[in-house]
C-alpha positions as CSV (number, residue, x, y, z in Angstrom):
1,X,34.9,-17.6,-2.1
2,X,35.7,-14.0,-1.4
3,X,33.1,-14.3,1.4
4,X,33.4,-16.1,4.9
5,X,29.8,-18.1,5.6
6,X,28.1,-15.8,7.8
7,X,29.2,-12.7,5.8
8,X,28.0,-14.2,3.1
9,X,24.5,-15.3,4.7
10,X,24.3,-11.4,6.1
11,X,24.5,-10.2,2.5
12,X,22.2,-12.7,1.1
13,X,19.5,-11.4,3.8
14,X,19.7,-7.8,3.2
15,X,18.1,-8.8,-0.9
16,X,15.3,-9.2,0.5
17,X,14.8,-5.4,1.0
18,X,12.7,-4.1,-2.4
19,X,15.0,-3.0,-4.7
20,X,18.7,-4.0,-2.9
21,X,20.5,-6.4,-5.5
22,X,24.1,-7.9,-4.5
23,X,26.4,-4.7,-5.0
24,X,24.1,-2.9,-3.0
25,X,23.8,-5.6,-0.1
26,X,27.5,-5.9,-0.3
27,X,28.2,-2.3,0.3
28,X,25.3,-2.0,2.9
29,X,27.3,-5.2,4.8
30,X,30.7,-3.7,4.8
31,X,29.3,-0.5,5.7
32,X,27.8,-1.8,8.7
33,X,30.7,-3.7,10.1
34,X,33.3,-1.6,8.9
35,X,31.9,1.9,10.1
36,X,28.5,1.7,11.9
37,X,28.1,-1.6,13.8
38,X,26.3,0.3,16.7
39,X,23.4,1.3,14.0
40,X,23.5,-1.6,13.0
41,X,23.0,-3.6,16.1
42,X,20.1,-1.0,16.9
43,X,19.1,-1.9,13.4
44,X,18.7,-5.8,14.4
45,X,16.9,-4.7,17.8
46,X,14.1,-2.4,16.5
47,X,13.9,-4.7,13.6
48,X,12.9,-7.7,16.3
49,X,10.7,-5.6,18.2
50,X,9.0,-4.3,15.1
51,X,8.9,-7.9,13.6
52,X,7.3,-9.4,17.3
53,X,4.9,-6.4,18.0
54,X,3.6,-4.9,14.9
55,X,0.5,-6.4,13.3
56,X,-2.7,-6.1,11.1
57,X,-5.2,-3.2,11.8
58,X,-8.4,-5.7,12.9
59,X,-10.7,-3.2,10.5
60,X,-8.4,-1.4,7.6
61,X,-5.2,-4.0,7.5
62,X,-3.0,-1.3,8.2
63,X,0.2,-2.1,10.4
64,X,-0.4,-1.1,13.9
65,X,1.0,-2.2,17.4
66,X,-2.5,-2.0,19.0
67,X,-6.1,-4.0,17.6
68,X,-6.9,-0.4,15.9
69,X,-4.9,1.5,14.3
70,X,-4.8,5.5,15.0
71,X,-7.0,5.8,12.1
72,X,-9.3,3.4,12.9
73,X,-9.6,4.2,16.3
74,X,-10.1,8.0,15.5
75,X,-12.9,10.1,16.2
76,X,-12.3,12.6,13.6
77,X,-12.7,10.6,11.0
78,X,-15.7,9.9,8.5
79,X,-16.9,6.7,8.8
80,X,-18.7,6.9,5.3
81,X,-15.9,6.8,2.6
82,X,-13.7,4.3,2.9
83,X,-10.6,4.1,0.3
84,X,-9.6,0.7,-0.7
85,X,-5.9,0.8,-1.4
86,X,-3.1,-1.8,-2.1
87,X,-0.1,-1.9,0.6
88,X,0.0,0.4,4.0
89,X,2.4,2.6,1.8
90,X,-0.6,4.2,-0.2
91,X,-2.4,5.1,3.1
92,X,0.8,7.1,3.9
93,X,0.7,8.9,0.2
94,X,-3.0,9.7,0.6
95,X,-2.3,10.7,4.3
96,X,0.3,12.9,3.2
97,X,-2.1,14.7,0.6
98,X,-4.3,16.1,3.0
99,X,-7.0,15.4,0.9
100,X,-9.1,12.4,2.7
101,X,-10.7,12.3,6.3
102,X,-12.7,8.6,5.7
103,X,-10.9,5.5,6.6
104,X,-9.2,2.9,4.8
105,X,-9.0,-1.1,3.6
106,X,-5.6,-2.5,2.7
107,X,-5.9,-4.7,0.6
108,X,-2.2,-6.0,0.8
109,X,-1.7,-6.4,-3.2
110,X,-3.7,-6.9,-5.9
111,X,-5.4,-9.6,-8.0
112,X,-2.5,-11.1,-10.2
113,X,-4.0,-15.2,-10.8
114,X,-0.1,-15.5,-12.7
115,X,1.4,-15.0,-9.2
116,X,-1.8,-17.2,-7.5
117,X,-2.9,-13.7,-5.7
118,X,-7.3,-13.9,-6.0
119,X,-9.9,-12.2,-3.9
120,X,-9.1,-14.7,-1.0
121,X,-5.6,-13.6,-0.7
122,X,-7.0,-9.9,-1.1
123,X,-9.2,-10.1,1.9
124,X,-11.8,-9.3,0.0
125,X,-14.4,-10.8,2.1
126,X,-13.6,-8.6,5.2
127,X,-13.9,-5.8,2.8
128,X,-17.9,-7.0,2.2
129,X,-18.2,-7.6,6.1
130,X,-16.9,-3.8,6.9
131,X,-19.4,-2.6,4.4
132,X,-22.3,-5.1,5.7
133,X,-22.1,-3.2,8.7
134,X,-23.7,-0.5,7.3
135,X,-21.8,3.0,7.9
136,X,-19.7,3.4,5.0
137,X,-21.7,4.8,2.1
138,X,-18.5,5.9,-0.6
139,X,-15.9,3.1,-1.2
140,X,-13.2,4.6,-3.1
141,X,-11.0,2.9,-5.2
142,X,-7.3,4.0,-4.7
143,X,-5.7,0.9,-6.3
144,X,-2.5,1.8,-8.6
145,X,-2.6,2.9,-12.7
146,X,-1.4,-0.5,-13.3
147,X,-2.8,-3.3,-15.3
148,X,-2.9,-5.7,-12.3
149,X,-4.2,-2.3,-10.6
150,X,-7.1,-1.2,-13.2
151,X,-8.3,-5.1,-13.0
152,X,-8.7,-5.1,-9.3
153,X,-10.6,-1.7,-9.5
154,X,-12.9,-3.1,-12.2
155,X,-13.0,-6.5,-10.1
156,X,-14.3,-4.9,-6.9
157,X,-16.5,-2.2,-8.2
158,X,-18.4,-4.9,-9.7
159,X,-18.6,-6.6,-6.8
160,X,-19.2,-3.7,-4.5
161,X,-22.0,-1.9,-6.5
162,X,-24.6,-4.5,-5.4
163,X,-24.6,-3.8,-2.6
164,X,-25.7,-0.6,-2.5
165,X,-22.8,1.6,-1.9
166,X,-21.1,4.3,-4.2
167,X,-18.2,3.1,-6.2
168,X,-15.8,5.9,-7.4
169,X,-11.8,5.6,-8.9
170,X,-9.9,8.4,-7.7
171,X,-8.8,10.6,-10.7
172,X,-5.5,10.1,-12.7
173,X,-3.3,12.8,-14.8
174,X,-1.0,15.3,-15.4
175,X,1.1,15.7,-12.3
176,X,1.3,19.3,-10.9
177,X,4.1,21.3,-12.1
178,X,4.7,19.1,-15.6
179,X,4.2,20.1,-19.1
180,X,2.0,18.0,-21.5
181,X,4.0,17.4,-23.9
182,X,5.9,14.9,-21.7
183,X,2.6,12.8,-20.8
184,X,1.7,9.9,-22.9
185,X,-0.9,8.9,-24.2
186,X,-2.6,7.0,-21.8
187,X,-2.0,9.6,-18.9
188,X,-3.3,12.4,-21.1
189,X,-6.4,10.3,-22.1
190,X,-6.6,9.6,-17.9
191,X,-6.3,13.2,-17.2
192,X,-9.1,14.5,-20.1
193,X,-11.7,11.7,-18.1
194,X,-11.0,12.9,-14.6
195,X,-11.7,16.5,-15.9
196,X,-14.4,18.4,-13.5
197,X,-15.6,21.5,-13.9
198,X,-14.5,24.8,-12.4
């Protein structure tokens, strides 16, 4: 055993972070212990406070310290449009684009029967209750373009259309600044399907 028990525990704990394997966790642990103990203590303090005080928005399920997140509490947003995304990081991605001024609903995942994730785990009942309030006229399904994301979007579309709201799917295709020759078949097909008038 090369590590002390506590050092091994620290390395194992760091592996809970996405994309952090054994070598990266070891490098992080060694860096914090050898070169940045003050930074590590600040990280531990902030992490403890964040875990204690950050919860979910009552309306959209985004991370927040209040009952409602800043987006849901804003009077400047369009309540008739609801963008459904998989994760809080997706909310940030849409917000950074600056192209959407409506509200959100965060599923906190996607349908994955093999992993035991069904509609109940995604809060679909809360989404339906939100639509029952009558303010939303369009639901924009912005799930990821993966097999699971597509299945989730199809499931939600079938479930929500009978509720009398317009259900749309975000367009997908060729990224700005890239060359057509490097696009795969599925991406090119989606780009053609999502075309619009100029």
